[in-house]
PABAMI-550955 format. One record per residue (C-alpha): residue number from 1; chain; x, y, z. Coordinates in nm, 3 decimals, padded with zeros to 5 digits, always signed. Each point is the difference from the previous one (the first is absolute). Layout:
BEGIN
{NUM; "A"; {X; Y; Z}},
...
! end
This chain:
BEGIN
{1; "A"; {+06.334; +12.240; +09.023}},
{2; "A"; {-00.286; -00.142; +00.086}},
{3; "A"; {-00.295; +00.232; +00.059}},
{4; "A"; {-00.139; +00.022; +00.362}},
{5; "A"; {-00.306; +00.141; +00.090}},
{6; "A"; {-00.051; +00.273; +00.277}},
{7; "A"; {-00.302; +00.094; +00.063}},
{8; "A"; {-00.195; -00.015; -00.320}},
{9; "A"; {+00.345; +00.151; -00.200}},
{10; "A"; {+00.174; -00.190; -00.182}},
{11; "A"; {+00.381; +00.110; +00.061}},
{12; "A"; {+00.263; -00.245; -00.153}},
{13; "A"; {+00.049; +00.241; -00.342}},
{14; "A"; {-00.003; +00.335; +00.238}},
{15; "A"; {+00.262; -00.204; +00.254}},
{16; "A"; {+00.197; -00.075; -00.304}},
{17; "A"; {-00.019; +00.369; -00.094}},
{18; "A"; {+00.094; +00.134; +00.306}},
{19; "A"; {+00.301; -00.246; +00.010}},
{20; "A"; {+00.158; +00.153; -00.281}},
{21; "A"; {-00.081; +00.354; +00.073}},
{22; "A"; {+00.195; -00.013; +00.325}},
{23; "A"; {+00.281; -00.169; -00.154}},
{24; "A"; {+00.051; +00.302; -00.255}},
{25; "A"; {-00.069; +00.244; +00.232}},
{26; "A"; {+00.260; -00.177; +00.175}},
{27; "A"; {+00.223; -00.068; -00.300}},
{28; "A"; {+00.011; +00.386; -00.096}},
{29; "A"; {+00.049; +00.151; +00.324}},
{30; "A"; {+00.314; -00.201; +00.055}},
{31; "A"; {+00.166; +00.084; -00.338}},
{32; "A"; {-00.192; +00.343; -00.022}},
{33; "A"; {-00.086; +00.136; +00.311}},
{34; "A"; {-00.343; +00.148; +00.187}},
{35; "A"; {-00.052; +00.264; -00.233}},
{36; "A"; {+00.070; -00.224; -00.333}},
{37; "A"; {-00.268; -00.261; +00.146}},
{38; "A"; {-00.225; +00.197; +00.047}},
{39; "A"; {-00.044; +00.183; -00.314}},
{40; "A"; {+00.010; -00.421; -00.142}},
{41; "A"; {-00.269; -00.084; +00.183}},
{42; "A"; {-00.225; +00.311; -00.042}},
{43; "A"; {-00.344; -00.126; -00.004}},
{44; "A"; {+00.021; -00.351; +00.125}},
{45; "A"; {-00.189; +00.009; +00.287}},
{46; "A"; {-00.306; +00.026; -00.188}},
{47; "A"; {+00.004; -00.390; -00.202}},
{48; "A"; {-00.114; -00.287; +00.178}},
{49; "A"; {-00.209; -00.287; -00.144}},
{50; "A"; {-00.224; +00.143; -00.121}},
{51; "A"; {+00.153; +00.270; -00.222}},
{52; "A"; {-00.019; -00.064; -00.370}},
{53; "A"; {+00.301; -00.173; -00.139}},
{54; "A"; {+00.052; +00.271; -00.235}},
{55; "A"; {+00.010; +00.226; +00.218}},
{56; "A"; {+00.259; -00.199; +00.250}},
{57; "A"; {+00.251; -00.043; -00.391}},
{58; "A"; {-00.067; +00.362; -00.049}},
{59; "A"; {+00.163; +00.062; +00.389}},
{60; "A"; {+00.285; -00.273; -00.074}},
{61; "A"; {+00.096; +00.087; -00.344}},
{62; "A"; {-00.012; +00.384; +00.113}},
{63; "A"; {+00.216; -00.095; +00.414}},
{64; "A"; {+00.264; -00.190; -00.221}},
{65; "A"; {+00.041; +00.320; -00.246}},
{66; "A"; {+00.059; +00.217; +00.286}},
{67; "A"; {+00.247; -00.240; +00.150}},
{68; "A"; {+00.196; -00.023; -00.344}},
{69; "A"; {+00.009; +00.416; +00.012}},
{70; "A"; {+00.158; -00.005; +00.356}},
{71; "A"; {+00.237; -00.256; +00.004}},
{72; "A"; {+00.195; -00.180; -00.261}},
{73; "A"; {-00.062; -00.318; -00.199}},
{74; "A"; {+00.204; -00.250; +00.265}},
{75; "A"; {-00.189; +00.163; +00.328}},
{76; "A"; {-00.347; -00.066; -00.229}},
{77; "A"; {+00.099; -00.324; -00.054}},
{78; "A"; {+00.115; -00.072; +00.328}},
{79; "A"; {-00.330; +00.131; +00.178}},
{80; "A"; {-00.275; -00.178; -00.259}},
{81; "A"; {+00.265; -00.279; +00.091}},
{82; "A"; {-00.069; +00.002; +00.362}},
{83; "A"; {-00.422; +00.001; -00.053}},
{84; "A"; {+00.044; -00.380; -00.174}},
{85; "A"; {-00.262; -00.235; +00.202}},
{86; "A"; {+00.251; -00.302; +00.155}},
{87; "A"; {+00.040; -00.360; -00.022}},
{88; "A"; {-00.044; -00.177; +00.355}},
{89; "A"; {+00.370; +00.032; +00.178}},
{90; "A"; {-00.120; -00.347; +00.202}},
{91; "A"; {-00.059; -00.118; -00.358}},
{92; "A"; {+00.364; +00.037; -00.064}},
{93; "A"; {+00.150; -00.143; +00.262}},
{94; "A"; {+00.144; -00.323; -00.158}},
{95; "A"; {+00.158; +00.159; -00.286}},
{96; "A"; {+00.132; +00.290; +00.237}},
{97; "A"; {+00.165; -00.290; +00.215}},
{98; "A"; {+00.129; -00.224; -00.330}},
{99; "A"; {+00.158; +00.293; -00.081}},
{100; "A"; {+00.178; +00.114; +00.326}},
{101; "A"; {+00.136; -00.370; +00.070}},
{102; "A"; {+00.150; -00.005; -00.344}},
{103; "A"; {+00.043; +00.341; -00.174}},
{104; "A"; {-00.135; -00.136; -00.290}},
{105; "A"; {-00.238; +00.197; -00.248}},
{106; "A"; {-00.071; -00.271; -00.221}},
{107; "A"; {-00.140; -00.200; +00.304}},
{108; "A"; {-00.208; +00.296; +00.100}},
{109; "A"; {-00.109; +00.027; -00.343}},
{110; "A"; {-00.105; -00.401; -00.031}},
{111; "A"; {-00.151; +00.003; +00.357}},
{112; "A"; {-00.251; +00.300; -00.082}},
{113; "A"; {-00.054; -00.147; -00.356}},
{114; "A"; {-00.152; -00.295; +00.203}},
{115; "A"; {-00.159; +00.197; +00.253}},
{116; "A"; {-00.197; +00.162; -00.313}},
{117; "A"; {-00.047; -00.357; -00.149}},
{118; "A"; {-00.166; -00.120; +00.295}},
{119; "A"; {-00.162; +00.331; +00.008}},
{120; "A"; {-00.196; -00.053; -00.348}},
{121; "A"; {-00.132; -00.330; +00.032}},
{122; "A"; {-00.040; -00.046; +00.401}},
{123; "A"; {-00.169; +00.382; +00.029}},
{124; "A"; {-00.134; +00.102; -00.321}},
{125; "A"; {-00.104; -00.377; -00.108}},
{126; "A"; {+00.148; +00.042; -00.337}},
{127; "A"; {+00.050; -00.322; -00.201}},
{128; "A"; {+00.306; -00.098; -00.123}},
{129; "A"; {+00.033; +00.096; -00.352}},
{130; "A"; {-00.063; +00.364; +00.140}},
{131; "A"; {+00.279; -00.015; +00.262}},
{132; "A"; {+00.264; -00.084; -00.253}},
{133; "A"; {-00.120; +00.243; -00.297}},
{134; "A"; {+00.067; +00.256; +00.256}},
{135; "A"; {+00.283; -00.098; +00.156}},
{136; "A"; {+00.144; -00.023; -00.325}},
{137; "A"; {-00.085; +00.371; -00.067}},
{138; "A"; {+00.158; +00.066; +00.313}},
{139; "A"; {-00.240; +00.206; +00.162}},
{140; "A"; {-00.057; +00.001; +00.382}},
{141; "A"; {+00.200; +00.036; +00.294}},
{142; "A"; {+00.354; -00.113; -00.053}},
{143; "A"; {+00.055; +00.109; -00.376}},
{144; "A"; {+00.306; -00.079; -00.198}},
{145; "A"; {+00.317; -00.013; +00.116}},
{146; "A"; {+00.266; +00.196; -00.173}},
{147; "A"; {+00.310; -00.007; +00.170}},
{148; "A"; {+00.003; +00.217; +00.263}},
{149; "A"; {-00.350; +00.155; -00.185}},
{150; "A"; {-00.368; -00.124; +00.041}},
{151; "A"; {-00.226; +00.049; -00.234}},
{152; "A"; {-00.338; +00.013; +00.133}},
{153; "A"; {-00.305; -00.028; -00.199}},
{154; "A"; {-00.400; +00.094; +00.190}},
{155; "A"; {-00.201; -00.341; -00.057}},
{156; "A"; {-00.350; +00.176; -00.078}},
{157; "A"; {-00.241; +00.077; +00.291}},
{158; "A"; {-00.092; -00.309; +00.072}},
{159; "A"; {-00.330; +00.069; +00.059}},
{160; "A"; {-00.024; +00.011; -00.388}},
{161; "A"; {+00.275; -00.241; -00.075}},
{162; "A"; {-00.235; -00.200; -00.193}},
{163; "A"; {-00.164; +00.224; -00.198}},
{164; "A"; {+00.318; +00.157; -00.100}},
{165; "A"; {+00.125; -00.301; -00.155}},
{166; "A"; {-00.343; -00.019; -00.185}},
{167; "A"; {-00.007; +00.382; -00.084}},
{168; "A"; {+00.108; +00.055; -00.371}},
{169; "A"; {-00.034; +00.430; -00.053}},
{170; "A"; {+00.366; +00.132; +00.139}},
{171; "A"; {-00.163; +00.328; +00.196}},
{172; "A"; {-00.250; -00.259; +00.191}},
{173; "A"; {+00.342; -00.196; +00.046}},
{174; "A"; {+00.113; +00.254; +00.232}},
{175; "A"; {-00.277; +00.136; +00.152}},
{176; "A"; {-00.076; -00.360; +00.129}},
{177; "A"; {+00.366; -00.060; +00.093}},
{178; "A"; {+00.135; +00.286; +00.171}},
{179; "A"; {-00.002; -00.011; +00.397}},
{180; "A"; {-00.127; +00.359; +00.076}},
{181; "A"; {-00.289; +00.115; +00.056}},
{182; "A"; {+00.055; +00.342; -00.161}},
{183; "A"; {+00.139; -00.097; -00.300}},
{184; "A"; {-00.194; -00.273; -00.057}},
{185; "A"; {-00.316; +00.255; +00.002}},
{186; "A"; {+00.180; +00.216; -00.277}},
{187; "A"; {+00.082; -00.330; -00.192}},
{188; "A"; {-00.379; -00.055; -00.009}},
{189; "A"; {-00.111; -00.032; -00.321}},
{190; "A"; {+00.255; +00.200; -00.178}},
{191; "A"; {+00.141; -00.256; -00.210}},
{192; "A"; {+00.379; +00.170; +00.053}},
{193; "A"; {-00.086; +00.322; +00.026}},
{194; "A"; {-00.093; +00.245; +00.278}},
{195; "A"; {-00.100; +00.348; +00.056}},
{196; "A"; {+00.122; +00.076; +00.280}},
{197; "A"; {+00.391; -00.130; +00.056}},
{198; "A"; {+00.160; -00.055; +00.358}},
{199; "A"; {+00.385; +00.062; +00.008}},
{200; "A"; {+00.173; -00.293; -00.095}},
{201; "A"; {+00.207; +00.018; +00.264}},
{202; "A"; {-00.269; -00.113; +00.229}},
{203; "A"; {+00.017; -00.316; -00.133}},
{204; "A"; {+00.278; -00.069; +00.294}},
{205; "A"; {-00.245; -00.031; +00.224}},
{206; "A"; {-00.012; -00.343; -00.152}},
{207; "A"; {+00.372; -00.041; +00.014}},
{208; "A"; {-00.019; +00.032; +00.366}},
{209; "A"; {-00.122; -00.300; +00.039}},
{210; "A"; {+00.282; -00.199; -00.182}},
{211; "A"; {+00.221; +00.168; +00.239}},
{212; "A"; {-00.102; -00.013; +00.333}},
{213; "A"; {-00.014; -00.393; -00.094}},
{214; "A"; {+00.389; -00.008; -00.101}},
{215; "A"; {+00.108; +00.225; +00.284}},
{216; "A"; {-00.184; -00.204; +00.293}},
{217; "A"; {+00.118; -00.319; -00.174}},
{218; "A"; {+00.349; +00.154; -00.013}},
{219; "A"; {-00.022; +00.221; +00.295}},
{220; "A"; {+00.175; +00.278; -00.250}},
{221; "A"; {-00.051; +00.274; -00.193}},
{222; "A"; {-00.125; -00.067; -00.372}},
{223; "A"; {-00.031; +00.216; -00.272}},
{224; "A"; {-00.311; -00.040; -00.261}},
{225; "A"; {-00.069; +00.162; -00.346}},
{226; "A"; {-00.339; -00.007; -00.213}},
{227; "A"; {+00.032; -00.157; -00.313}},
{228; "A"; {-00.327; -00.040; -00.090}},
{229; "A"; {-00.389; +00.054; +00.052}},
{230; "A"; {-00.337; -00.005; -00.126}},
{231; "A"; {-00.053; +00.395; +00.105}},
{232; "A"; {+00.277; +00.028; -00.274}},
{233; "A"; {-00.155; -00.173; -00.216}},
{234; "A"; {+00.209; -00.344; +00.060}},
{235; "A"; {-00.218; -00.353; +00.005}},
{236; "A"; {+00.205; -00.050; +00.338}},
{237; "A"; {+00.155; +00.166; +00.288}},
{238; "A"; {+00.359; -00.122; +00.051}},
{239; "A"; {+00.253; +00.149; +00.269}},
{240; "A"; {+00.392; -00.057; -00.011}},
{241; "A"; {+00.111; -00.112; +00.382}},
{242; "A"; {+00.380; +00.120; +00.008}},
{243; "A"; {+00.139; -00.192; +00.270}},
{244; "A"; {+00.322; +00.112; +00.186}},
{245; "A"; {+00.318; -00.162; +00.045}},
{246; "A"; {-00.011; -00.096; +00.292}},
{247; "A"; {+00.372; -00.108; +00.068}},
{248; "A"; {+00.180; +00.231; +00.256}},
! end
């Protein structure tokens, strides 16, 4: 989201944080009720764009720990999956219609892949060599299709993409790669280590991005699992989207 200005106050970061907190609250309330949601969200009213990032990270770490103590792992994953940023539904219309008219998952995947390639060329204005390298690695929206499973690997944060490709330090590469402002701060200058870990279940927030894409395309629920993440010390964030049979 591009930052906007109201008066003299930059509100883009605040709006992002508030949207995430709203989704977290709604998800916890749905699976565990009002008492647990109040406990998990305790102190969130003090967070703003002006709050030091370390305080935001500490609050997030404690909140996720409270959530995981109050509900089982499946529910905790579901809550965090629901906190994800979502790809615009309008941009998936062509892919959704291709699937609706044919029931062909591979066609839907190719259509999404073509859309992503056009984004790299036309929006990010990357040269053809870099576009082909990204596609070869299986990064981006479409991922790699393996039967009824999509193996989706996030592209490095687009604003950091060129720096990421040029960076050789593993810790710095993880920090440049990550899309989450909280985790980027934890990884900053850490060279692979950080003093205060956020629970790895947190990365289901990133998984929810792909869940949203494929549920919109298929108009049916899918399940998603985290396979790798930079928070866990991996080089990339990789997810498995399991697509149920649409037969019957």
